[in-house]
C-alpha positions as CSV (number, residue, x, y, z in Angstrom):
1,M,121.9,85.0,94.5
2,K,119.5,82.9,96.6
3,T,121.0,81.2,99.6
4,F,119.1,78.3,101.1
5,H,119.8,77.8,104.8
6,Y,119.1,74.4,106.6
7,I,119.2,73.2,110.1
8,V,119.3,69.4,110.2
9,E,118.2,67.8,113.5
10,G,118.6,64.2,114.7
11,R,121.6,61.9,115.0
12,V,123.8,63.9,112.6
13,Q,127.0,64.3,114.4
14,K,129.8,61.7,114.9
15,V,128.1,59.5,112.2
16,G,129.8,60.9,109.0
17,Y,126.9,63.1,108.1
18,R,128.9,66.2,107.2
19,F,131.4,64.3,105.0
20,Y,128.8,62.1,103.3
21,V,126.4,64.9,102.5
22,G,129.0,67.5,101.9
23,Y,130.8,65.3,99.3
24,R,127.5,64.7,97.4
25,L,126.5,68.4,97.5
26,S,130.0,69.3,96.2
27,K,129.7,66.7,93.4
28,L,126.4,68.3,92.3
29,G,128.3,71.6,91.7
30,L,126.6,73.4,94.6
31,N,128.4,76.1,96.6
32,G,128.1,76.7,100.3
33,K,129.1,75.1,103.5
34,I,128.2,72.5,106.1
35,K,129.2,72.6,109.8
36,N,128.3,71.1,113.2
37,L,126.5,73.3,115.7
38,D,127.1,73.1,119.4
39,N,123.6,71.8,120.1
40,G,124.1,68.6,118.0
41,D,122.5,69.9,114.8
42,V,124.1,70.5,111.5
43,E,123.9,73.8,109.6
44,I,124.1,74.0,105.8
45,F,124.1,76.9,103.4
46,L,123.5,76.2,99.7
47,Q,123.8,78.2,96.5
48,G,123.4,77.1,93.0
49,D,120.9,75.9,90.4
50,E,117.6,75.3,92.1
51,E,117.1,71.9,90.3
52,K,120.4,70.7,91.8
53,I,119.4,72.1,95.2
54,F,116.2,70.1,95.0
55,I,118.4,67.0,94.4
56,G,120.7,68.0,97.1
57,E,117.9,68.2,99.6
58,K,117.3,64.5,99.1
59,Y,120.8,63.9,100.3
60,L,120.1,66.1,103.4
61,K,117.1,64.0,104.2
62,M,118.8,60.7,103.5
63,G,122.0,61.5,105.4
64,S,124.9,59.0,105.9
65,P,124.2,55.3,106.6
66,L,124.7,55.8,110.4
67,S,122.7,59.0,110.7
68,K,119.1,59.5,111.5
69,V,117.6,62.8,110.3
70,E,114.5,63.7,112.4
71,N,113.8,67.2,111.1
72,I,115.0,69.8,108.6
73,R,114.3,73.5,108.9
74,K,114.7,75.5,105.7
75,N,114.6,79.2,104.8
76,V,116.1,81.7,102.4
77,V,118.7,84.1,103.8
78,E,120.9,86.9,102.6
79,K,124.5,85.7,102.5
80,E,127.6,86.5,100.6
81,E,128.3,84.5,97.5
82,F,130.1,81.2,98.0
83,F,132.6,80.1,95.3
84,K,132.9,76.4,96.4
85,F,131.6,74.0,98.9
86,N,133.3,73.7,102.3
87,I,133.0,71.1,105.0
88,E,133.9,72.9,108.2
89,Y,135.3,71.2,111.2
Protein backbone atom coordinates (compact mmCIF):
# COMPACT_ATOMS: atom_id res chain seq x y z
CA MET A 1 0.00 0.00 0.00
CA LYS A 2 1.23 3.51 -0.83
CA THR A 3 2.07 5.65 2.15
CA PHE A 4 2.25 9.40 1.66
CA HIS A 5 4.56 11.26 4.01
CA TYR A 6 4.24 14.99 4.68
CA ILE A 7 6.23 17.53 6.65
CA VAL A 8 4.18 20.66 7.30
CA GLU A 9 6.12 23.82 8.12
CA GLY A 10 4.90 27.11 9.54
CA ARG A 11 2.89 28.03 12.62
CA VAL A 12 1.45 24.54 13.10
CA GLN A 13 2.11 23.77 16.77
CA LYS A 14 0.11 25.08 19.74
CA VAL A 15 -2.65 26.28 17.38
CA GLY A 16 -4.85 23.14 17.20
CA TYR A 17 -3.42 22.02 13.85
CA ARG A 18 -3.02 18.33 14.75
CA PHE A 19 -6.51 17.98 16.20
CA TYR A 20 -8.22 20.04 13.48
CA VAL A 21 -6.51 18.32 10.55
CA GLY A 22 -6.37 14.88 12.18
CA TYR A 23 -10.10 14.91 12.86
CA ARG A 24 -10.85 15.72 9.23
CA LEU A 25 -8.46 13.11 7.85
CA SER A 26 -10.02 10.50 10.11
CA LYS A 27 -13.53 11.49 8.96
CA LEU A 28 -12.43 10.96 5.34
CA GLY A 29 -11.65 7.35 6.26
CA LEU A 30 -7.90 7.73 5.84
CA ASN A 31 -5.41 5.78 7.95
CA GLY A 32 -2.10 7.01 9.31
CA LYS A 33 -0.86 9.37 11.99
CA ILE A 34 -0.05 12.99 12.72
CA LYS A 35 2.48 14.20 15.26
CA ASN A 36 4.54 17.21 16.27
CA LEU A 37 8.26 17.24 15.59
CA ASP A 38 10.83 18.79 17.91
CA ASN A 39 11.73 21.47 15.34
CA GLY A 40 8.20 22.95 15.26
CA ASP A 41 6.98 21.12 12.15
CA VAL A 42 4.21 18.51 11.95
CA GLU A 43 4.70 15.07 10.39
CA ILE A 44 1.86 13.16 8.75
CA PHE A 45 1.62 9.68 7.25
CA LEU A 46 -1.47 8.89 5.13
CA GLN A 47 -2.79 5.71 3.57
CA GLY A 48 -6.04 5.18 1.73
CA ASP A 49 -7.95 5.95 -1.41
CA GLU A 50 -5.93 8.42 -3.49
CA GLU A 51 -8.99 10.56 -4.23
CA LYS A 52 -9.59 10.95 -0.49
CA ILE A 53 -5.90 11.68 0.05
CA PHE A 54 -6.17 14.47 -2.53
CA ILE A 55 -9.07 15.94 -0.53
CA GLY A 56 -7.10 15.45 2.70
CA GLU A 57 -4.19 17.42 1.28
CA LYS A 58 -6.49 20.45 1.06
CA TYR A 59 -6.99 20.20 4.84
CA LEU A 60 -3.22 19.98 5.33
CA LYS A 61 -2.79 23.23 3.41
CA MET A 62 -5.73 24.98 5.05
CA GLY A 63 -4.86 23.98 8.61
CA SER A 64 -6.70 25.17 11.70
CA PRO A 65 -8.07 28.72 11.99
CA LEU A 66 -5.04 29.84 14.05
CA SER A 67 -2.35 28.05 12.03
CA LYS A 68 -0.34 29.39 9.13
CA VAL A 69 1.03 26.72 6.79
CA GLU A 70 4.11 27.99 4.98
CA ASN A 71 5.34 24.86 3.21
CA ILE A 72 4.45 21.19 2.78
CA ARG A 73 6.99 18.59 1.70
CA LYS A 74 5.52 15.37 0.29
CA ASN A 75 6.97 12.03 -0.70
CA VAL A 76 6.00 8.36 -0.89
CA VAL A 77 7.62 6.03 1.65
CA GLU A 78 7.62 2.36 2.60
CA LYS A 79 5.69 2.01 5.85
CA GLU A 80 3.73 -0.66 7.67
CA GLU A 81 0.00 -0.63 7.10
CA PHE A 82 -2.02 1.63 9.39
CA PHE A 83 -5.47 0.40 10.44
CA LYS A 84 -6.83 3.70 11.77
CA PHE A 85 -5.83 7.32 12.09
CA ASN A 86 -3.93 8.41 15.22
CA ILE A 87 -3.26 11.85 16.60
CA GLU A 88 -0.03 11.47 18.58
CA TYR A 89 0.86 13.73 21.47
